[in-house]
C-alpha angles and dihedrals in degrees: 000000000000123000122194124201126162108249108092094238114127126204129176129194128189126189135184117208110184104295094340116095122196123211117247115266116236111203110192114193123183108204107077116147131336135179129226123200130202114182123182125184114197127190124226088273091058093248118138111254097172134010131175135172123192149144124247138191118257105230124241087255089050091055090050091046092052093047094045093049087061091070109010120068089185092072111102116251120230107286105183149299138281132208131220144170099231120119100194108137114262114256141179090246142353124044094339094055097072139035110295103194112015120211107224113246094014097117106121128186118223113277089232139343113304116263130215136203141173116257088211136281109325092356100097137240136291130214116195128205124185130192127177125197100202128210108296094026117111107349104199134142097204108053106154107153142039131189133200110222142185093197110149116229095024102237137197094250143089094267120207140263086262091069100031110103095176141351134206130191116206118230090237137009118282113224104209111187126195095267096044128099124209121203122189120192112193121191121191113197122201098202129221129218 
């Protein structure tokens, strides 16, 4: 018997009943993990100048990272985010799976330790990461991309696909002036059935 769901989690079960052997079940689900971004740019007066919500792909490395963290405490936790000006579409791997055009000095450590919460019975679990680029940090009129990274130590560089958990491309450029603050809230959902 084969059952198909949509969450990309595979299970197999084998059983022996006397002299009758059953074939292992392969349950292929297609939901897996997904990221959600909420970015808010506020001017010096606190008024919202730009706001965007969107979903992103978790990169192939991000999938590996999430799976490995389940059993290996030696795997680095997410340390922060980085900004760039590249507009290449986000992708699971290849050029779209890492920062395309890094903005110097934009590496930002998480505001606080990541938090987690249940999405409800059978719905999965959410991990939330927040970074804020305060007034005076990263003045740039063409911010188009942001990455979630577990680079340790968080460095002033592009990073690589091997430390990029997820990437998001904004629908239009964010113009962050010297007095503006930009806050990015990134939720990674490990989805249920």
